[in-house]
C-alpha positions as a Markdown table, in Angstrom:
| # | Residue | x | y | z |
|---|---|---|---|---|
| 1 | Unk | -151.9 | -39.8 | -5.5 |
| 2 | Unk | -150.9 | -40.4 | -1.9 |
| 3 | Unk | -148.6 | -43.2 | -2.9 |
| 4 | Unk | -146.9 | -41.1 | -5.5 |
| 5 | Unk | -146.3 | -38.3 | -3.0 |
| 6 | Unk | -144.9 | -40.8 | -0.5 |
| 7 | Unk | -142.5 | -42.1 | -3.1 |
| 8 | Unk | -141.4 | -38.6 | -4.1 |
| 9 | Unk | -140.8 | -37.8 | -0.4 |
| 10 | Unk | -138.7 | -40.9 | 0.0 |
| 11 | Unk | -136.6 | -39.9 | -3.1 |
| 12 | Unk | -136.1 | -36.4 | -1.6 |
| 13 | Unk | -135.0 | -37.9 | 1.7 |
| 14 | Unk | -132.6 | -40.2 | -0.2 |
| 15 | Unk | -131.1 | -37.2 | -2.0 |
| 16 | Unk | -130.7 | -35.3 | 1.2 |
| 17 | Unk | -129.1 | -38.3 | 2.9 |
| 18 | Unk | -126.7 | -39.1 | 0.0 |
| 19 | Unk | -125.7 | -35.5 | -1.0 |
| 20 | Unk | -123.3 | -34.9 | 1.8 |
| 21 | Unk | -121.9 | -38.5 | 1.5 |
| 22 | Unk | -121.1 | -38.0 | -2.1 |
| 23 | Unk | -119.5 | -34.6 | -1.5 |
| 24 | Unk | -117.4 | -36.1 | 1.3 |
| 25 | Unk | -116.3 | -39.1 | -0.8 |
| 26 | Unk | -115.4 | -36.9 | -3.8 |
| 27 | Unk | -113.3 | -34.6 | -1.5 |
| 28 | Unk | -111.2 | -37.5 | -0.2 |
| 29 | Unk | -108.3 | -39.2 | -1.9 |
| 30 | Unk | -108.4 | -42.3 | 0.3 |
| 31 | Unk | -111.8 | -43.9 | -0.4 |
| 32 | Unk | -111.7 | -47.6 | -0.1 |
| 33 | Unk | -113.4 | -49.9 | -2.6 |
| 34 | Unk | -115.7 | -51.4 | 0.1 |
| 35 | Unk | -116.7 | -47.9 | 1.2 |
| 36 | Unk | -117.6 | -46.9 | -2.4 |
| 37 | Unk | -119.5 | -50.2 | -3.0 |
| 38 | Unk | -121.5 | -49.7 | 0.2 |
| 39 | Unk | -122.7 | -46.2 | -0.9 |
| 40 | Unk | -123.4 | -47.3 | -4.5 |
| 41 | Unk | -125.4 | -50.3 | -3.2 |
| 42 | Unk | -127.6 | -48.0 | -1.2 |
| 43 | Unk | -128.0 | -45.4 | -3.9 |
| 44 | Unk | -128.9 | -47.7 | -6.7 |
| 45 | Unk | -132.3 | -48.4 | -5.2 |
| 46 | Unk | -133.2 | -44.7 | -5.5 |
| 47 | Unk | -131.9 | -44.0 | -9.0 |
| 48 | Unk | -135.4 | -43.6 | -10.4 |
| 49 | Unk | -135.0 | -40.1 | -8.9 |
| 50 | Unk | -133.1 | -37.8 | -11.3 |
| 51 | Unk | -131.4 | -36.1 | -8.3 |
| 52 | Unk | -130.2 | -39.4 | -6.8 |
| 53 | Unk | -129.2 | -40.7 | -10.3 |
| 54 | Unk | -127.0 | -37.5 | -10.7 |
| 55 | Unk | -125.3 | -38.3 | -7.4 |
| 56 | Unk | -124.8 | -41.9 | -8.6 |
| 57 | Unk | -123.2 | -40.6 | -11.8 |
| 58 | Unk | -121.0 | -38.2 | -9.9 |
| 59 | Unk | -119.5 | -41.1 | -7.9 |
| 60 | Unk | -119.1 | -43.3 | -11.0 |
| 61 | Unk | -117.3 | -40.6 | -12.9 |
| 62 | Unk | -115.1 | -39.6 | -10.0 |
| 63 | Unk | -114.0 | -43.2 | -9.2 |
| 64 | Unk | -113.9 | -44.8 | -12.6 |
| 65 | Unk | -110.1 | -44.5 | -13.0 |
| 66 | Unk | -109.4 | -45.8 | -9.5 |
| 67 | Unk | -112.0 | -48.7 | -9.5 |
| 68 | Unk | -113.0 | -49.4 | -13.2 |
| 69 | Unk | -114.3 | -52.9 | -12.6 |
| 70 | Unk | -116.4 | -51.8 | -9.6 |
| 71 | Unk | -117.9 | -48.8 | -11.5 |
| 72 | Unk | -118.6 | -50.9 | -14.6 |
| 73 | Unk | -120.5 | -53.5 | -12.5 |
| 74 | Unk | -122.7 | -50.8 | -11.0 |
| 75 | Unk | -123.4 | -49.3 | -14.4 |
| 76 | Unk | -124.4 | -52.7 | -15.6 |
| 77 | Unk | -126.6 | -53.2 | -12.5 |
| 78 | Unk | -128.2 | -49.8 | -13.1 |
| 79 | Unk | -128.9 | -50.7 | -16.7 |
| 80 | Unk | -130.4 | -54.1 | -15.7 |
| 81 | Unk | -132.7 | -52.4 | -13.2 |
| 82 | Unk | -133.8 | -49.3 | -15.1 |
| 83 | Unk | -133.2 | -49.6 | -18.8 |
| 84 | Unk | -136.2 | -50.8 | -20.7 |
């Protein structure tokens, strides 16, 4: 039970960390590909959390038209990690 609580706490911290980053990126028009990749790289490890997964999806939807290959590769990476 202690391990479960620690993992949940880690997911909550990840959500609190990435929420303002996602908001800031979505409010900008000049997001670079490397910048987007950096944040998606960090977030993908926490996508077992529904909250972090929702942030991940927000970024994917927002930047799909601008960086379709990048977003497609992260969606595939997500599926490889989490789809059973």
